[in-house]
Backbone as a chain_set.jsonl record, in Angstrom:
{"seq": "MYARGYPVLALILLPPVSFILWRLRCEPMAGAVVCWRCGSWTVEHGAINRAVRLCSNSTCLPWVIYLAWRELPAGRRGSVWLFVDSAPPRQLRCLRARLSLQG", "coords": {"N": [[-7.927, 218.165, 99.428], [-7.673, 218.752, 96.732], [-8.502, 221.347, 96.571], [-6.374, 222.735, 97.565], [-4.45, 222.888, 95.647], [-2.493, 220.98, 95.083], [-2.464, 218.989, 92.969], [-2.099, 220.653, 90.735], [0.375, 221.827, 91.287], [1.95, 219.509, 91.222], [1.715, 218.836, 88.488], [2.965, 221.041, 87.352], [5.588, 220.759, 88.279], [6.366, 218.309, 87.224], [7.456, 218.221, 84.431], [10.071, 219.699, 84.627], [11.391, 218.157, 86.624], [11.412, 215.618, 85.467], [13.062, 216.137, 83.249], [15.497, 216.843, 84.503], [16.116, 214.454, 85.855], [16.427, 212.772, 83.635], [18.687, 213.96, 82.425], [20.602, 213.487, 84.413], [20.736, 210.728, 84.27], [21.865, 210.37, 81.783], [24.421, 211.269, 82.106], [27.599, 211.851, 80.97], [30.034, 211.87, 82.308], [30.029, 210.165, 84.432], [31.694, 208.132, 86.672], [34.175, 209.086, 85.998], [37.549, 210.247, 86.643], [39.288, 212.808, 88.253], [42.516, 213.989, 88.04], [45.674, 215.065, 89.411], [48.767, 215.356, 88.194], [52.211, 215.581, 87.93], [52.224, 218.4, 87.681], [50.015, 219.008, 86.062], [46.517, 218.857, 85.18], [44.313, 216.132, 84.636], [41.541, 214.432, 83.144], [40.275, 211.348, 83.563], [38.639, 208.752, 82.011], [37.587, 205.652, 81.771], [39.598, 204.17, 79.359], [40.499, 206.505, 78.345], [42.388, 209.418, 78.555], [42.295, 212.797, 79.238], [43.855, 215.863, 78.852], [43.407, 218.719, 80.818], [42.582, 222.146, 81.641], [41.921, 223.853, 84.529], [39.236, 226.086, 85.058], [38.739, 229.503, 86.116], [36.367, 229.787, 87.477], [35.967, 227.623, 89.106], [35.011, 226.33, 92.25], [35.345, 226.062, 95.787], [33.637, 224.955, 98.532], [32.72, 224.215, 101.949], [30.921, 222.026, 101.824], [30.677, 221.283, 99.174], [32.368, 220.927, 96.025], [32.967, 222.608, 93.081], [34.086, 221.905, 89.965], [35.268, 223.311, 87.075], [36.363, 223.0, 83.765], [38.518, 223.265, 80.866], [39.149, 221.455, 78.012], [42.333, 220.517, 76.741], [43.978, 220.277, 73.664], [41.549, 220.878, 72.517], [39.553, 222.566, 73.573], [37.003, 222.128, 74.514], [34.442, 222.426, 76.953], [33.894, 221.338, 80.326], [32.41, 220.116, 83.375], [31.999, 219.357, 86.878], [30.278, 218.425, 89.853], [31.312, 217.907, 93.085], [30.408, 216.349, 95.924], [30.41, 216.003, 99.551], [30.33, 213.278, 99.957], [31.386, 212.206, 97.68], [33.98, 211.366, 97.399], [36.764, 209.987, 99.291], [37.419, 211.646, 102.455], [40.11, 212.531, 102.81], [41.12, 212.74, 100.172], [39.444, 214.746, 99.166], [40.235, 216.888, 100.806], [42.886, 217.218, 99.931], [42.365, 217.953, 97.276], [40.974, 220.387, 97.653], [43.045, 221.877, 98.829], [44.909, 221.932, 96.706], [43.425, 223.34, 94.785], [43.11, 225.806, 96.088], [45.759, 226.638, 96.187], [46.277, 226.895, 93.502], [44.668, 228.95, 92.645]], "CA": [[-6.599, 218.329, 98.863], [-7.743, 219.365, 95.408], [-8.67, 222.783, 96.738], [-5.095, 223.336, 97.942], [-3.604, 223.07, 94.474], [-1.421, 219.996, 94.975], [-2.356, 218.413, 91.619], [-1.548, 221.664, 89.824], [1.801, 221.912, 91.599], [2.582, 218.291, 90.707], [1.784, 218.953, 87.027], [3.958, 222.07, 87.018], [6.925, 220.255, 88.593], [6.671, 217.071, 86.514], [8.414, 218.355, 83.314], [11.472, 219.969, 84.978], [11.969, 217.04, 87.367], [11.676, 214.563, 84.477], [14.23, 216.543, 82.462], [16.696, 216.758, 85.348], [16.423, 213.036, 86.056], [16.933, 212.25, 82.361], [20.05, 214.468, 82.26], [21.465, 212.76, 85.341], [20.894, 209.363, 83.758], [22.708, 210.43, 80.582], [25.668, 211.957, 82.465], [28.743, 211.18, 80.353], [31.222, 211.877, 83.163], [29.872, 209.233, 85.556], [32.827, 207.221, 86.8], [35.427, 209.738, 85.601], [38.469, 210.576, 87.731], [40.073, 214.026, 88.049], [43.842, 213.713, 88.612], [46.754, 216.05, 89.361], [50.034, 214.636, 88.058], [53.348, 216.28, 87.313], [51.918, 219.791, 87.4], [48.901, 219.23, 85.141], [45.273, 218.177, 85.489], [43.747, 215.246, 83.617], [40.277, 213.755, 83.425], [40.407, 209.984, 83.067], [37.364, 208.039, 81.942], [37.897, 204.408, 81.073], [40.968, 204.158, 78.831], [40.757, 207.817, 77.74], [42.931, 210.471, 79.422], [42.219, 214.107, 78.599], [44.518, 216.963, 79.563], [42.469, 219.823, 81.013], [43.004, 223.302, 82.426], [40.799, 224.281, 85.356], [38.807, 227.47, 84.853], [38.762, 230.316, 87.335], [35.098, 229.728, 88.202], [35.929, 226.461, 90.003], [34.711, 226.837, 93.584], [35.411, 225.136, 96.928], [32.893, 225.272, 99.736], [32.884, 223.079, 102.862], [30.05, 220.893, 101.515], [30.674, 220.967, 97.747], [33.428, 221.466, 95.177], [32.567, 222.702, 91.678], [35.239, 221.976, 89.074], [34.996, 223.626, 85.672], [37.619, 222.89, 83.03], [38.552, 223.354, 79.409], [40.055, 220.43, 77.502], [43.457, 220.987, 75.936], [43.876, 221.565, 72.986], [40.246, 220.987, 71.849], [38.824, 223.717, 74.084], [35.663, 221.791, 74.987], [34.252, 222.674, 78.381], [33.279, 220.306, 81.144], [32.322, 220.48, 84.788], [31.517, 218.312, 87.777], [30.009, 218.784, 91.236], [31.785, 216.895, 94.025], [29.841, 216.54, 97.253], [31.264, 215.437, 100.596], [30.346, 211.82, 99.871], [31.856, 211.823, 96.347], [35.33, 210.807, 97.493], [37.225, 209.95, 100.682], [37.726, 212.979, 102.986], [41.516, 212.907, 102.579], [41.26, 213.167, 98.783], [38.788, 216.043, 99.009], [41.103, 217.898, 101.433], [44.006, 217.463, 99.005], [41.841, 218.695, 96.126], [40.73, 221.767, 98.095], [44.349, 222.53, 98.998], [45.477, 222.158, 95.373], [42.658, 224.408, 94.139], [43.416, 227.093, 96.722], [47.107, 227.027, 95.765], [46.259, 227.236, 92.084], [44.17, 230.2, 92.257]], "C": [[-6.639, 219.027, 97.507], [-7.862, 220.879, 95.506], [-7.353, 223.468, 97.068], [-4.139, 223.467, 96.769], [-2.482, 222.071, 94.317], [-1.342, 219.35, 93.592], [-1.756, 219.391, 90.613], [-0.043, 221.798, 90.046], [2.547, 220.691, 91.067], [2.716, 218.35, 89.191], [2.811, 219.987, 86.586], [5.371, 221.535, 87.225], [7.316, 219.016, 87.8], [7.641, 217.256, 85.34], [9.84, 218.692, 83.747], [12.131, 218.826, 85.748], [12.292, 215.893, 86.417], [12.914, 214.883, 83.66], [15.515, 216.397, 83.268], [17.083, 215.301, 85.585], [16.962, 212.398, 84.784], [18.375, 212.687, 82.132], [21.022, 213.747, 83.195], [21.723, 211.34, 84.858], [21.845, 209.325, 82.573], [24.063, 211.065, 80.856], [26.878, 211.22, 81.901], [29.969, 211.083, 81.261], [31.099, 210.94, 84.363], [31.026, 208.239, 85.559], [34.159, 207.822, 86.394], [36.244, 210.102, 86.84], [39.241, 211.831, 87.347], [41.4, 213.83, 88.768], [44.775, 214.905, 88.445], [48.052, 215.268, 89.313], [51.043, 215.518, 87.354], [52.994, 217.695, 86.879], [50.793, 220.031, 86.421], [47.7, 218.385, 85.559], [44.881, 217.282, 84.327], [42.399, 214.73, 84.104], [40.379, 212.394, 82.762], [39.049, 209.304, 83.137], [37.574, 206.792, 81.109], [39.354, 204.419, 80.637], [41.368, 205.502, 78.247], [41.247, 208.789, 78.806], [42.9, 211.778, 78.652], [42.944, 215.13, 79.46], [43.532, 218.125, 79.64], [43.151, 220.956, 81.775], [41.791, 223.766, 83.217], [40.507, 225.754, 85.127], [38.754, 228.199, 86.195], [37.447, 230.257, 88.104], [34.924, 228.433, 88.991], [35.845, 226.973, 91.435], [34.804, 225.732, 94.626], [34.604, 225.705, 98.084], [33.016, 224.069, 100.668], [32.062, 221.845, 102.473], [30.052, 220.496, 100.04], [31.885, 221.592, 97.065], [32.885, 221.467, 93.755], [33.832, 222.864, 90.85], [34.756, 222.256, 87.662], [36.326, 223.606, 84.945], [37.403, 223.086, 81.544], [39.57, 222.325, 78.942], [41.133, 221.06, 76.64], [43.75, 219.946, 74.866], [42.505, 221.818, 72.381], [39.437, 222.193, 72.315], [37.41, 223.401, 74.547], [35.594, 221.977, 76.493], [33.606, 221.476, 79.057], [33.227, 220.771, 82.582], [31.79, 219.297, 85.578], [31.299, 218.917, 89.163], [30.47, 217.632, 92.112], [31.237, 217.225, 95.412], [30.698, 215.805, 98.277], [31.316, 213.913, 100.561], [30.83, 211.316, 98.507], [33.214, 211.137, 96.369], [35.705, 210.732, 98.971], [37.63, 211.353, 101.167], [39.16, 213.431, 102.722], [41.725, 213.408, 101.15], [40.602, 214.521, 98.548], [39.608, 217.161, 99.649], [42.272, 218.239, 100.518], [43.547, 218.268, 97.796], [41.573, 220.148, 96.493], [42.046, 222.53, 98.254], [44.965, 222.863, 97.647], [44.749, 223.297, 94.661], [42.946, 225.766, 94.765], [44.82, 227.562, 96.361], [47.132, 227.498, 94.314], [45.648, 228.6, 91.833], [43.21, 230.965, 92.94]], "O": [[-5.742, 219.802, 97.175], [-7.384, 221.606, 94.635], [-7.228, 224.676, 96.867], [-3.1, 224.113, 96.904], [-1.591, 222.282, 93.494], [-0.237, 219.174, 93.079], [-0.988, 218.991, 89.737], [0.723, 221.874, 89.085], [3.645, 220.817, 90.526], [3.749, 217.945, 88.658], [3.456, 219.818, 85.552], [6.262, 221.827, 86.428], [8.504, 218.703, 87.713], [8.6, 216.489, 85.256], [10.767, 218.03, 83.28], [13.314, 218.553, 85.544], [13.339, 215.26, 86.549], [13.732, 214.0, 83.402], [16.511, 215.88, 82.762], [18.263, 214.957, 85.52], [17.866, 211.564, 84.85], [19.202, 211.887, 81.695], [22.145, 213.434, 82.8], [22.824, 210.815, 85.028], [22.558, 208.339, 82.385], [24.79, 211.374, 79.911], [27.157, 210.09, 82.303], [30.86, 210.277, 80.994], [31.979, 210.925, 85.224], [31.293, 207.584, 84.552], [35.18, 207.135, 86.44], [35.704, 210.245, 87.937], [39.786, 211.915, 86.247], [41.422, 213.541, 89.965], [44.683, 215.655, 87.473], [48.405, 214.59, 90.278], [50.758, 216.12, 86.319], [53.423, 218.14, 85.815], [50.616, 221.165, 85.975], [47.844, 217.344, 86.2], [45.092, 217.633, 83.166], [42.152, 214.61, 85.304], [40.547, 212.296, 81.547], [38.397, 209.283, 84.181], [37.72, 206.864, 79.889], [40.246, 204.652, 81.452], [42.466, 205.633, 77.706], [40.601, 208.963, 79.839], [43.419, 211.86, 77.538], [42.677, 215.247, 80.656], [42.897, 218.474, 78.644], [44.155, 220.754, 82.458], [40.743, 224.044, 82.636], [41.423, 226.569, 85.017], [38.728, 227.58, 87.258], [37.408, 230.639, 89.274], [33.834, 228.171, 89.499], [36.524, 227.934, 91.796], [34.391, 224.599, 94.378], [34.868, 226.812, 98.552], [33.387, 222.989, 100.209], [32.473, 220.723, 102.769], [29.48, 219.464, 99.689], [32.366, 222.649, 97.473], [32.397, 220.444, 93.275], [34.565, 223.84, 91.009], [33.931, 221.521, 87.121], [37.315, 224.136, 85.45], [36.28, 223.075, 81.04], [40.709, 222.311, 79.407], [40.881, 222.013, 75.903], [43.76, 218.762, 75.201], [42.297, 222.873, 71.782], [38.705, 222.783, 71.521], [36.68, 224.312, 74.938], [36.56, 221.72, 77.212], [32.872, 220.707, 78.436], [33.921, 221.713, 82.964], [31.21, 218.364, 85.022], [32.037, 219.804, 89.591], [30.056, 216.493, 91.899], [31.569, 218.259, 95.993], [31.611, 215.066, 97.908], [32.257, 213.319, 101.087], [30.698, 210.13, 98.207], [33.551, 210.401, 95.442], [35.044, 211.342, 99.812], [38.127, 212.158, 100.379], [39.391, 214.606, 102.439], [42.432, 214.394, 100.939], [41.136, 215.353, 97.814], [39.676, 218.263, 99.106], [42.612, 219.41, 100.348], [44.257, 219.164, 97.34], [41.909, 221.05, 95.725], [42.148, 223.691, 97.858], [45.489, 223.961, 97.461], [45.382, 224.126, 94.008], [43.021, 226.77, 94.057], [45.051, 228.765, 96.24], [47.906, 228.381, 93.947], [46.058, 229.319, 90.922], [42.855, 232.054, 92.49]]}, "num_chains": 1, "name": "protein.A"}
């Protein structure tokens, strides 16, 4: 096995995998909810509601939805990846429909 380079490959992959896992653990948006109410988008996390405007690079594919937004009026950017198991199918269909109507 040593002749095949597996230890070298493991050492090369260890830093990026460790970094990615650390970033996922520190994800500040875990548990946040994206809502459409009265013609505007909000991101709700705990007791905090932030008004946001979705950016044009938000994307809907059959297996994933990428939402990118800018907070109003602060202008801070945020994003989230929603996979098919991130929410009930009905909610994801409604979100895809709303995103396609928006832009």
